[in-house]
C-alpha positions in Angstrom: 0.4 -0.1 0.2 1.5 3.5 -0.9 0.7 7.3 0.6 -1.8 7.5 -1.9 -3.7 4.2 -0.9 -3.9 5.0 2.4 -4.9 8.2 2.0 -7.4 6.8 -0.3 -8.7 4.5 2.7 -8.4 7.1 5.5 -10.8 8.8 3.5 -13.7 6.2 3.5 -13.6 5.8 7.7 -17.1 6.0 8.7 -17.5 2.9 11.4 -15.6 1.2 13.2 -14.4 -2.0 11.3 -13.3 0.7 8.5 -11.3 2.8 11.3 -9.5 -1.0 12.4 -8.8 -1.4 9.0 -7.1 2.0 9.5 -5.4 0.8 12.2 -4.1 -2.4 10.7 -3.0 -0.2 7.3 -1.2 2.0 9.3 0.6 -0.8 11.4 1.3 -2.5 8.0 2.8 0.7 6.7 4.8 1.3 9.7 6.3 -2.2 9.8 7.6 -1.8 6.1 8.9 1.4 7.1 11.2 -0.4 9.6 12.4 -2.9 7.5 13.6 -0.3 4.9 15.2 1.5 7.3 17.0 -1.5 8.2 18.6 -2.1 5.1 18.7 1.5 3.4 18.4 3.9 6.6 17.3 7.6 6.0 19.2 10.9 6.7 19.0 11.7 10.3 17.5 14.9 9.4 14.1 13.7 7.3 11.3 11.3 8.0 12.1 7.5 8.0 11.1 5.6 5.1 8.0 6.1 4.2 7.4 9.5 5.7 7.3 8.2 8.9 8.0 11.0 11.0 7.2 9.5 14.3 8.3 5.4 14.2 8.4 5.0 18.2 5.5 5.1 20.9 7.0 7.7 22.6 6.8 10.6 19.6 3.7 8.8 17.7 1.3 9.4 21.1 2.5 13.2 21.4 1.9 13.8 18.1 -1.2 12.6 18.0 -1.7 15.1 20.8 -0.2 18.0 19.3 -2.3 17.7 16.2 -5.6 17.3 17.6 -4.5 20.5 19.8 -4.5 22.2 16.4 -7.2 20.4 14.8 -9.6 23.3 14.1 -7.1 25.2 12.6 -6.6 22.7 9.8 -9.8 21.8 9.6 -10.8 25.8 9.1 -7.9 26.3 6.4 -8.6 23.0 4.5 -12.5 24.6 4.5 -13.8 21.0 6.4 -16.8 21.4 8.4 -15.5 19.6 11.3 -16.0 20.2 14.7 -12.8 18.1 16.7 -14.4 18.5 20.4 -17.4 15.7 18.5 -15.9 12.3 18.3 -16.3 10.6 15.3 -14.8 7.9 13.6 -13.3 10.5 10.9 -11.7 12.3 13.5 -10.2 9.3 14.9 -9.0 8.4 11.6 -7.6 12.2 10.8 -5.7 12.1 14.0 -4.1 8.7 13.5 -2.7 9.6 9.8 -1.7 12.9 10.2 0.7 11.7 13.7 2.6 10.1 11.2 3.9 12.8 9.3 3.4 15.6 12.0 6.2 17.3 13.2 
């Protein structure tokens, strides 16, 4: 699954089952990133393979929280009518996918 496929998958998250599918896809994507890093390490000044800025358990939840704190600005800037104070499967998907690359 490439980044475009992951993005397209994420765009359809509107149920618990699809959210679980996204979690599985992200886990698979991270595993591929680790395999690629093991054989061809990325520069320490950029993201890991497959775009992972936050490839470990310490950084990923921190990026999730940081992104959620600024989510309203993101939605406003991208002209999406999403209220980040109201939980939804799509909001959860946004948080997880954003945390992959959020600096």
